[in-house]
CHARMM-style PDB file with segment names, atoms N, HN, CA, C and O in Angstrom:
ATOM      1  N   ILE     1    -174.292  19.347 -35.526  1.00  0.00      PROA
ATOM      2  CA  ILE     1    -173.054  20.041 -36.247  1.00  0.00      PROA
ATOM      3  C   ILE     1    -172.713  18.468 -37.017  1.00  0.00      PROA
ATOM      4  O   ILE     1    -172.588  18.511 -38.241  1.00  0.00      PROA
ATOM      5  N   ARG     2    -172.607  17.516 -36.540  1.00  0.00      PROA
ATOM      6  HN  ARG     2    -172.708  17.481 -35.546  1.00  0.00      PROA
ATOM      7  CA  ARG     2    -172.309  16.311 -37.123  1.00  0.00      PROA
ATOM      8  C   ARG     2    -173.039  16.021 -37.971  1.00  0.00      PROA
ATOM      9  O   ARG     2    -172.741  16.009 -39.165  1.00  0.00      PROA
ATOM     10  N   PHE     3    -173.948  15.782 -37.573  1.00  0.00      PROA
ATOM     11  HN  PHE     3    -174.189  15.792 -36.603  1.00  0.00      PROA
ATOM     12  CA  PHE     3    -175.350  15.486 -38.691  1.00  0.00      PROA
ATOM     13  C   PHE     3    -174.561  16.288 -40.157  1.00  0.00      PROA
ATOM     14  O   PHE     3    -173.934  15.645 -40.999  1.00  0.00      PROA
ATOM     15  N   LEU     4    -174.770  17.799 -40.205  1.00  0.00      PROA
ATOM     16  HN  LEU     4    -175.279  18.322 -39.521  1.00  0.00      PROA
ATOM     17  CA  LEU     4    -174.716  18.658 -40.869  1.00  0.00      PROA
ATOM     18  C   LEU     4    -173.468  18.458 -41.904  1.00  0.00      PROA
ATOM     19  O   LEU     4    -173.545  18.708 -43.107  1.00  0.00      PROA
ATOM     20  N   VAL     5    -172.376  17.994 -41.278  1.00  0.00      PROA
ATOM     21  HN  VAL     5    -172.314  17.790 -40.301  1.00  0.00      PROA
ATOM     22  CA  VAL     5    -170.727  17.847 -41.524  1.00  0.00      PROA
ATOM     23  C   VAL     5    -170.991  16.457 -42.544  1.00  0.00      PROA
ATOM     24  O   VAL     5    -170.435  16.342 -43.637  1.00  0.00      PROA
ATOM     25  N   GLU     6    -171.828  15.558 -42.039  1.00  0.00      PROA
ATOM     26  HN  GLU     6    -172.279  15.652 -41.152  1.00  0.00      PROA
ATOM     27  CA  GLU     6    -171.764  14.396 -42.760  1.00  0.00      PROA
ATOM     28  C   GLU     6    -172.581  14.323 -43.902  1.00  0.00      PROA
ATOM     29  O   GLU     6    -172.505  13.320 -44.612  1.00  0.00      PROA
ATOM     30  N   GLN     7    -173.725  15.682 -44.319  1.00  0.00      PROA
ATOM     31  HN  GLN     7    -173.786  16.497 -43.743  1.00  0.00      PROA
ATOM     32  CA  GLN     7    -174.182  15.827 -45.222  1.00  0.00      PROA
ATOM     33  C   GLN     7    -173.538  16.393 -46.041  1.00  0.00      PROA
ATOM     34  O   GLN     7    -174.195  16.311 -47.079  1.00  0.00      PROA
ATOM     35  N   GLY     8    -172.397  17.075 -46.276  1.00  0.00      PROA
ATOM     36  HN  GLY     8    -171.863  17.142 -45.433  1.00  0.00      PROA
ATOM     37  CA  GLY     8    -171.799  17.640 -46.806  1.00  0.00      PROA
ATOM     38  C   GLY     8    -171.953  19.341 -46.808  1.00  0.00      PROA
ATOM     39  O   GLY     8    -171.954  20.099 -47.778  1.00  0.00      PROA
ATOM     40  N   ALA     9    -172.089  19.666 -45.284  1.00  0.00      PROA
ATOM     41  HN  ALA     9    -172.089  19.050 -44.496  1.00  0.00      PROA
ATOM     42  CA  ALA     9    -172.229  21.367 -45.202  1.00  0.00      PROA
ATOM     43  C   ALA     9    -170.640  21.571 -45.409  1.00  0.00      PROA
ATOM     44  O   ALA     9    -169.634  20.873 -45.287  1.00  0.00      PROA
ATOM     45  N   ASN    10    -170.950  22.917 -45.794  1.00  0.00      PROA
ATOM     46  HN  ASN    10    -171.768  23.485 -45.893  1.00  0.00      PROA
ATOM     47  CA  ASN    10    -169.373  23.675 -45.967  1.00  0.00      PROA
ATOM     48  C   ASN    10    -169.078  24.016 -44.401  1.00  0.00      PROA
ATOM     49  O   ASN    10    -169.728  24.999 -44.047  1.00  0.00      PROA
ATOM     50  N   ILE    11    -168.122  23.362 -43.189  1.00  0.00      PROA
ATOM     51  HN  ILE    11    -167.594  22.563 -43.477  1.00  0.00      PROA
ATOM     52  CA  ILE    11    -167.551  24.114 -42.606  1.00  0.00      PROA
ATOM     53  C   ILE    11    -166.816  25.267 -42.250  1.00  0.00      PROA
ATOM     54  O   ILE    11    -166.604  25.768 -41.145  1.00  0.00      PROA
ATOM     55  N   ASN    12    -166.384  25.674 -43.652  1.00  0.00      PROA
ATOM     56  HN  ASN    12    -166.556  25.267 -44.549  1.00  0.00      PROA
ATOM     57  CA  ASN    12    -165.895  26.818 -43.606  1.00  0.00      PROA
ATOM     58  C   ASN    12    -166.875  28.027 -44.021  1.00  0.00      PROA
ATOM     59  O   ASN    12    -166.391  29.123 -44.301  1.00  0.00      PROA
ATOM     60  N   LYS    13    -167.807  27.877 -44.045  1.00  0.00      PROA
ATOM     61  HN  LYS    13    -168.201  26.986 -43.817  1.00  0.00      PROA
ATOM     62  CA  LYS    13    -168.741  29.250 -44.652  1.00  0.00      PROA
ATOM     63  C   LYS    13    -168.871  29.660 -43.766  1.00  0.00      PROA
ATOM     64  O   LYS    13    -168.862  29.165 -42.639  1.00  0.00      PROA
ATOM     65  N   ILE    14    -169.092  31.145 -44.285  1.00  0.00      PROA
ATOM     66  HN  ILE    14    -169.100  31.547 -45.201  1.00  0.00      PROA
ATOM     67  CA  ILE    14    -169.157  32.391 -43.310  1.00  0.00      PROA
ATOM     68  C   ILE    14    -170.620  33.111 -43.121  1.00  0.00      PROA
ATOM     69  O   ILE    14    -171.488  33.032 -43.990  1.00  0.00      PROA
ATOM     70  N   ASP    15    -170.772  33.735 -42.038  1.00  0.00      PROA
ATOM     71  HN  ASP    15    -170.066  33.799 -41.333  1.00  0.00      PROA
ATOM     72  CA  ASP    15    -171.909  34.122 -42.416  1.00  0.00      PROA
ATOM     73  C   ASP    15    -171.902  35.641 -42.559  1.00  0.00      PROA
ATOM     74  O   ASP    15    -170.816  36.155 -42.826  1.00  0.00      PROA
ATOM     75  N   ASN    16    -173.195  36.593 -42.389  1.00  0.00      PROA
ATOM     76  HN  ASN    16    -174.077  36.175 -42.173  1.00  0.00      PROA
ATOM     77  CA  ASN    16    -172.978  38.018 -42.722  1.00  0.00      PROA
ATOM     78  C   ASN    16    -171.835  38.912 -42.455  1.00  0.00      PROA
ATOM     79  O   ASN    16    -171.362  39.688 -43.285  1.00  0.00      PROA
ATOM     80  N   GLN    17    -171.315  38.711 -40.937  1.00  0.00      PROA
ATOM     81  HN  GLN    17    -171.699  38.080 -40.263  1.00  0.00      PROA
ATOM     82  CA  GLN    17    -170.377  39.214 -40.591  1.00  0.00      PROA
ATOM     83  C   GLN    17    -168.717  38.518 -40.914  1.00  0.00      PROA
ATOM     84  O   GLN    17    -167.827  39.162 -40.359  1.00  0.00      PROA
ATOM     85  N   GLY    18    -168.365  37.615 -41.523  1.00  0.00      PROA
ATOM     86  HN  GLY    18    -169.089  37.092 -41.974  1.00  0.00      PROA
ATOM     87  CA  GLY    18    -167.661  36.886 -41.995  1.00  0.00      PROA
ATOM     88  C   GLY    18    -167.216  35.637 -41.056  1.00  0.00      PROA
ATOM     89  O   GLY    18    -166.304  34.917 -41.463  1.00  0.00      PROA
ATOM     90  N   LYS    19    -167.963  35.309 -39.559  1.00  0.00      PROA
ATOM     91  HN  LYS    19    -168.704  35.894 -39.228  1.00  0.00      PROA
ATOM     92  CA  LYS    19    -167.859  34.293 -39.156  1.00  0.00      PROA
ATOM     93  C   LYS    19    -168.194  33.028 -39.429  1.00  0.00      PROA
ATOM     94  O   LYS    19    -169.297  32.830 -39.937  1.00  0.00      PROA
ATOM     95  N   THR    20    -167.482  32.125 -39.202  1.00  0.00      PROA
ATOM     96  HN  THR    20    -166.585  32.286 -38.789  1.00  0.00      PROA
ATOM     97  CA  THR    20    -167.271  30.587 -39.197  1.00  0.00      PROA
ATOM     98  C   THR    20    -167.757  29.719 -38.349  1.00  0.00      PROA
ATOM     99  O   THR    20    -167.486  30.056 -37.196  1.00  0.00      PROA
ATOM    100  N   PRO    21    -168.310  28.824 -38.410  1.00  0.00      PROA
ATOM    101  CA  PRO    21    -168.590  27.670 -37.143  1.00  0.00      PROA
ATOM    102  C   PRO    21    -167.671  27.490 -36.015  1.00  0.00      PROA
ATOM    103  O   PRO    21    -167.994  27.274 -34.847  1.00  0.00      PROA
ATOM    104  N   LEU    22    -166.377  27.615 -36.543  1.00  0.00      PROA
ATOM    105  HN  LEU    22    -166.115  27.790 -37.492  1.00  0.00      PROA
ATOM    106  CA  LEU    22    -165.661  27.371 -35.807  1.00  0.00      PROA
ATOM    107  C   LEU    22    -165.205  29.020 -34.708  1.00  0.00      PROA
ATOM    108  O   LEU    22    -164.940  29.098 -33.508  1.00  0.00      PROA
ATOM    109  N   PHE    23    -165.278  30.001 -35.678  1.00  0.00      PROA
ATOM    110  HN  PHE    23    -165.493  29.937 -36.652  1.00  0.00      PROA
ATOM    111  CA  PHE    23    -165.421  30.895 -34.465  1.00  0.00      PROA
ATOM    112  C   PHE    23    -166.114  30.953 -33.889  1.00  0.00      PROA
ATOM    113  O   PHE    23    -165.780  31.096 -32.713  1.00  0.00      PROA
ATOM    114  N   ILE    24    -167.547  30.899 -34.174  1.00  0.00      PROA
ATOM    115  HN  ILE    24    -167.818  30.783 -35.130  1.00  0.00      PROA
ATOM    116  CA  ILE    24    -168.657  31.011 -33.526  1.00  0.00      PROA
ATOM    117  C   ILE    24    -168.085  29.948 -31.722  1.00  0.00      PROA
ATOM    118  O   ILE    24    -168.051  30.341 -30.556  1.00  0.00      PROA
ATOM    119  N   ALA    25    -167.858  29.039 -32.137  1.00  0.00      PROA
ATOM    120  HN  ALA    25    -167.885  28.720 -33.085  1.00  0.00      PROA
ATOM    121  CA  ALA    25    -167.736  28.039 -31.252  1.00  0.00      PROA
ATOM    122  C   ALA    25    -166.899  28.384 -30.278  1.00  0.00      PROA
ATOM    123  O   ALA    25    -167.027  28.336 -29.054  1.00  0.00      PROA
ATOM    124  N   CYS    26    -165.755  28.846 -31.173  1.00  0.00      PROA
ATOM    125  HN  CYS    26    -165.651  28.886 -32.167  1.00  0.00      PROA
ATOM    126  CA  CYS    26    -164.135  29.411 -29.739  1.00  0.00      PROA
ATOM    127  C   CYS    26    -165.289  30.525 -29.057  1.00  0.00      PROA
ATOM    128  O   CYS    26    -165.776  30.153 -27.989  1.00  0.00      PROA
ATOM    129  N   ARG    27    -165.653  31.568 -29.480  1.00  0.00      PROA
ATOM    130  HN  ARG    27    -165.257  31.870 -30.347  1.00  0.00      PROA
ATOM    131  CA  ARG    27    -166.357  32.272 -28.983  1.00  0.00      PROA
ATOM    132  C   ARG    27    -167.171  31.811 -27.746  1.00  0.00      PROA
ATOM    133  O   ARG    27    -167.254  32.749 -26.954  1.00  0.00      PROA
ATOM    134  N   LYS    28    -167.587  31.074 -27.452  1.00  0.00      PROA
ATOM    135  HN  LYS    28    -167.520  30.312 -28.096  1.00  0.00      PROA
ATOM    136  CA  LYS    28    -168.777  30.214 -26.818  1.00  0.00      PROA
ATOM    137  C   LYS    28    -168.617  29.303 -26.281  1.00  0.00      PROA
ATOM    138  O   LYS    28    -169.376  28.595 -25.619  1.00  0.00      PROA
ATOM    139  N   GLY    29    -167.182  29.214 -26.622  1.00  0.00      PROA
ATOM    140  HN  GLY    29    -166.565  29.789 -27.160  1.00  0.00      PROA
ATOM    141  CA  GLY    29    -165.971  28.124 -25.655  1.00  0.00      PROA
ATOM    142  C   GLY    29    -166.524  26.807 -25.691  1.00  0.00      PROA
ATOM    143  O   GLY    29    -166.332  26.068 -24.726  1.00  0.00      PROA
ATOM    144  N   ASN    30    -167.237  26.385 -26.754  1.00  0.00      PROA
ATOM    145  HN  ASN    30    -167.392  26.986 -27.539  1.00  0.00      PROA
ATOM    146  CA  ASN    30    -167.704  24.767 -26.957  1.00  0.00      PROA
ATOM    147  C   ASN    30    -166.256  23.878 -27.596  1.00  0.00      PROA
ATOM    148  O   ASN    30    -166.064  23.654 -28.791  1.00  0.00      PROA
ATOM    149  N   GLU    31    -165.385  23.484 -26.509  1.00  0.00      PROA
ATOM    150  HN  GLU    31    -165.541  23.666 -25.538  1.00  0.00      PROA
ATOM    151  CA  GLU    31    -164.236  22.545 -26.958  1.00  0.00      PROA
ATOM    152  C   GLU    31    -164.626  21.391 -27.405  1.00  0.00      PROA
ATOM    153  O   GLU    31    -163.824  20.734 -28.069  1.00  0.00      PROA
ATOM    154  N   SER    32    -165.754  20.954 -27.184  1.00  0.00      PROA
ATOM    155  HN  SER    32    -166.405  21.488 -26.644  1.00  0.00      PROA
ATOM    156  CA  SER    32    -166.001  19.603 -28.078  1.00  0.00      PROA
ATOM    157  C   SER    32    -166.454  20.008 -29.561  1.00  0.00      PROA
ATOM    158  O   SER    32    -166.299  19.180 -30.458  1.00  0.00      PROA
ATOM    159  N   ILE    33    -166.998  21.236 -29.832  1.00  0.00      PROA
ATOM    160  HN  ILE    33    -167.123  21.909 -29.103  1.00  0.00      PROA
ATOM    161  CA  ILE    33    -167.292  21.585 -31.159  1.00  0.00      PROA
ATOM    162  C   ILE    33    -166.045  21.832 -31.800  1.00  0.00      PROA
ATOM    163  O   ILE    33    -165.691  21.239 -32.819  1.00  0.00      PROA
ATOM    164  N   ILE    34    -165.212  22.916 -31.071  1.00  0.00      PROA
ATOM    165  HN  ILE    34    -165.500  23.398 -30.243  1.00  0.00      PROA
ATOM    166  CA  ILE    34    -164.011  23.469 -32.007  1.00  0.00      PROA
ATOM    167  C   ILE    34    -163.453  22.004 -32.161  1.00  0.00      PROA
ATOM    168  O   ILE    34    -163.354  21.682 -33.344  1.00  0.00      PROA
ATOM    169  N   ARG    35    -163.052  21.007 -31.237  1.00  0.00      PROA
ATOM    170  HN  ARG    35    -163.132  21.269 -30.275  1.00  0.00      PROA
ATOM    171  CA  ARG    35    -162.119  19.740 -31.709  1.00  0.00      PROA
ATOM    172  C   ARG    35    -162.467  19.089 -32.794  1.00  0.00      PROA
ATOM    173  O   ARG    35    -161.607  18.516 -33.463  1.00  0.00      PROA
ATOM    174  N   PHE    36    -164.301  19.068 -33.279  1.00  0.00      PROA
ATOM    175  HN  PHE    36    -165.000  19.533 -32.736  1.00  0.00      PROA
ATOM    176  CA  PHE    36    -164.723  18.351 -34.074  1.00  0.00      PROA
ATOM    177  C   PHE    36    -164.369  19.358 -35.612  1.00  0.00      PROA
ATOM    178  O   PHE    36    -164.024  19.020 -36.745  1.00  0.00      PROA
ATOM    179  N   LEU    37    -164.627  20.569 -35.039  1.00  0.00      PROA
ATOM    180  HN  LEU    37    -164.907  20.843 -34.120  1.00  0.00      PROA
ATOM    181  CA  LEU    37    -164.563  21.472 -36.557  1.00  0.00      PROA
ATOM    182  C   LEU    37    -163.107  21.402 -37.271  1.00  0.00      PROA
ATOM    183  O   LEU    37    -162.897  21.538 -38.476  1.00  0.00      PROA
ATOM    184  N   VAL    38    -162.048  21.131 -36.142  1.00  0.00      PROA
ATOM    185  HN  VAL    38    -162.219  21.020 -35.163  1.00  0.00      PROA
ATOM    186  CA  VAL    38    -160.888  21.465 -36.761  1.00  0.00      PROA
ATOM    187  C   VAL    38    -160.137  19.822 -36.822  1.00  0.00      PROA
ATOM    188  O   VAL    38    -158.935  19.859 -37.085  1.00  0.00      PROA
ATOM    189  N   GLU    39    -160.654  18.613 -36.634  1.00  0.00      PROA
ATOM    190  HN  GLU    39    -161.630  18.583 -36.420  1.00  0.00      PROA
ATOM    191  CA  GLU    39    -160.628  17.499 -36.972  1.00  0.00      PROA
ATOM    192  C   GLU    39    -161.129  17.170 -38.327  1.00  0.00      PROA
ATOM    193  O   GLU    39    -160.641  16.316 -39.066  1.00  0.00      PROA
ATOM    194  N   GLN    40    -162.108  17.897 -38.575  1.00  0.00      PROA
ATOM    195  HN  GLN    40    -162.505  18.591 -37.974  1.00  0.00      PROA
ATOM    196  CA  GLN    40    -162.747  18.192 -39.751  1.00  0.00      PROA
ATOM    197  C   GLN    40    -162.482  18.768 -41.153  1.00  0.00      PROA
ATOM    198  O   GLN    40    -163.041  18.691 -42.247  1.00  0.00      PROA
ATOM    199  N   GLY    41    -161.229  19.468 -40.583  1.00  0.00      PROA
ATOM    200  HN  GLY    41    -160.775  19.531 -39.694  1.00  0.00      PROA
ATOM    201  CA  GLY    41    -160.632  20.648 -41.560  1.00  0.00      PROA
ATOM    202  C   GLY    41    -161.304  21.876 -41.399  1.00  0.00      PROA
ATOM    203  O   GLY    41    -161.462  22.491 -42.454  1.00  0.00      PROA
ATOM    204  N   ALA    42    -161.726  22.389 -40.418  1.00  0.00      PROA
ATOM    205  HN  ALA    42    -161.598  21.890 -39.561  1.00  0.00      PROA
ATOM    206  CA  ALA    42    -161.911  24.000 -40.386  1.00  0.00      PROA
ATOM    207  C   ALA    42    -160.482  24.516 -40.743  1.00  0.00      PROA
ATOM    208  O   ALA    42    -159.319  24.111 -40.741  1.00  0.00      PROA
ATOM    209  N   ASP    43    -161.147  25.543 -41.027  1.00  0.00      PROA
ATOM    210  HN  ASP    43    -162.092  25.872 -41.028  1.00  0.00      PROA
ATOM    211  CA  ASP    43    -159.506  26.697 -41.374  1.00  0.00      PROA
ATOM    212  C   ASP    43    -159.061  27.587 -40.267  1.00  0.00      PROA
ATOM    213  O   ASP    43    -159.767  28.593 -40.334  1.00  0.00      PROA
ATOM    214  N   ILE    44    -158.137  27.696 -39.183  1.00  0.00      PROA
ATOM    215  HN  ILE    44    -157.564  26.879 -39.129  1.00  0.00      PROA
ATOM    216  CA  ILE    44    -158.354  27.788 -38.300  1.00  0.00      PROA
ATOM    217  C   ILE    44    -157.658  29.459 -38.459  1.00  0.00      PROA
ATOM    218  O   ILE    44    -157.331  30.213 -37.542  1.00  0.00      PROA
ATOM    219  N   ASN    45    -157.606  29.615 -39.452  1.00  0.00      PROA
ATOM    220  HN  ASN    45    -157.872  29.003 -40.197  1.00  0.00      PROA
ATOM    221  CA  ASN    45    -157.122  30.861 -39.431  1.00  0.00      PROA
ATOM    222  C   ASN    45    -157.613  32.227 -40.457  1.00  0.00      PROA
ATOM    223  O   ASN    45    -157.010  33.295 -40.566  1.00  0.00      PROA
ATOM    224  N   LYS    46    -159.039  31.769 -41.230  1.00  0.00      PROA
ATOM    225  HN  LYS    46    -159.529  30.901 -41.141  1.00  0.00      PROA
ATOM    226  CA  LYS    46    -160.127  32.448 -41.492  1.00  0.00      PROA
ATOM    227  C   LYS    46    -160.741  33.668 -41.046  1.00  0.00      PROA
ATOM    228  O   LYS    46    -161.874  33.679 -40.566  1.00  0.00      PROA
ATOM    229  N   ASP    47    -160.190  34.468 -41.155  1.00  0.00      PROA
ATOM    230  HN  ASP    47    -159.269  34.459 -41.544  1.00  0.00      PROA
ATOM    231  CA  ASP    47    -160.391  35.941 -40.105  1.00  0.00      PROA
ATOM    232  C   ASP    47    -161.961  35.993 -41.177  1.00  0.00      PROA
ATOM    233  O   ASP    47    -162.392  35.434 -42.186  1.00  0.00      PROA
ATOM    234  N   THR    48    -162.522  37.338 -39.906  1.00  0.00      PROA
ATOM    235  HN  THR    48    -162.173  37.792 -39.086  1.00  0.00      PROA
ATOM    236  CA  THR    48    -163.622  37.940 -40.271  1.00  0.00      PROA
ATOM    237  C   THR    48    -163.934  38.875 -40.903  1.00  0.00      PROA
ATOM    238  O   THR    48    -162.853  39.414 -41.140  1.00  0.00      PROA
ATOM    239  N   MET    49    -164.900  39.615 -41.477  1.00  0.00      PROA
ATOM    240  HN  MET    49    -165.779  39.177 -41.285  1.00  0.00      PROA
ATOM    241  CA  MET    49    -164.605  41.075 -41.859  1.00  0.00      PROA
ATOM    242  C   MET    49    -163.617  42.146 -41.286  1.00  0.00      PROA
ATOM    243  O   MET    49    -162.865  42.945 -41.846  1.00  0.00      PROA
ATOM    244  N   ASP    50    -163.880  41.885 -39.992  1.00  0.00      PROA
ATOM    245  HN  ASP    50    -164.490  41.236 -39.537  1.00  0.00      PROA
ATOM    246  CA  ASP    50    -162.809  42.651 -38.926  1.00  0.00      PROA
ATOM    247  C   ASP    50    -161.233  42.018 -39.269  1.00  0.00      PROA
ATOM    248  O   ASP    50    -160.530  42.995 -39.011  1.00  0.00      PROA
ATOM    249  N   GLY    51    -160.542  41.202 -39.595  1.00  0.00      PROA
ATOM    250  HN  GLY    51    -161.113  40.409 -39.805  1.00  0.00      PROA
ATOM    251  CA  GLY    51    -159.703  40.586 -39.619  1.00  0.00      PROA
ATOM    252  C   GLY    51    -159.364  39.903 -38.287  1.00  0.00      PROA
ATOM    253  O   GLY    51    -158.202  39.794 -37.897  1.00  0.00      PROA
ATOM    254  N   ILE    52    -160.369  39.473 -37.642  1.00  0.00      PROA
ATOM    255  HN  ILE    52    -161.313  39.561 -37.959  1.00  0.00      PROA
ATOM    256  CA  ILE    52    -160.050  38.117 -36.001  1.00  0.00      PROA
ATOM    257  C   ILE    52    -160.497  37.122 -36.735  1.00  0.00      PROA
ATOM    258  O   ILE    52    -161.436  37.027 -37.526  1.00  0.00      PROA
ATOM    259  N   THR    53    -159.343  36.079 -36.197  1.00  0.00      PROA
ATOM    260  HN  THR    53    -158.581  36.156 -35.554  1.00  0.00      PROA
ATOM    261  CA  THR    53    -159.318  35.200 -36.076  1.00  0.00      PROA
ATOM    262  C   THR    53    -160.038  34.051 -35.092  1.00  0.00      PROA
ATOM    263  O   THR    53    -160.436  34.501 -34.018  1.00  0.00      PROA
ATOM    264  N   PRO    54    -160.232  32.775 -35.303  1.00  0.00      PROA
ATOM    265  CA  PRO    54    -160.735  32.167 -34.080  1.00  0.00      PROA
ATOM    266  C   PRO    54    -160.211  31.714 -33.300  1.00  0.00      PROA
ATOM    267  O   PRO    54    -160.744  31.131 -32.357  1.00  0.00      PROA
ATOM    268  N   LEU    55    -159.083  31.848 -33.464  1.00  0.00      PROA
ATOM    269  HN  LEU    55    -158.649  32.322 -34.230  1.00  0.00      PROA
ATOM    270  CA  LEU    55    -158.015  30.869 -31.974  1.00  0.00      PROA
ATOM    271  C   LEU    55    -157.227  32.822 -32.196  1.00  0.00      PROA
ATOM    272  OT1 LEU    55    -156.286  33.191 -31.493  1.00  0.00      PROA
TER     273      LEU     55
END
């Protein structure tokens, strides 16, 4: 993920269900990725198509 961010990847890009990388990292409980994404400016309030936020 670090490599992708360094290459300019959009860390708030959504998948076909409206989930961001932060949302997926939170669901999987990956604390180091969550921390990294938040430090890089991931939107903690971005909701899915169902209105669910990562946190």
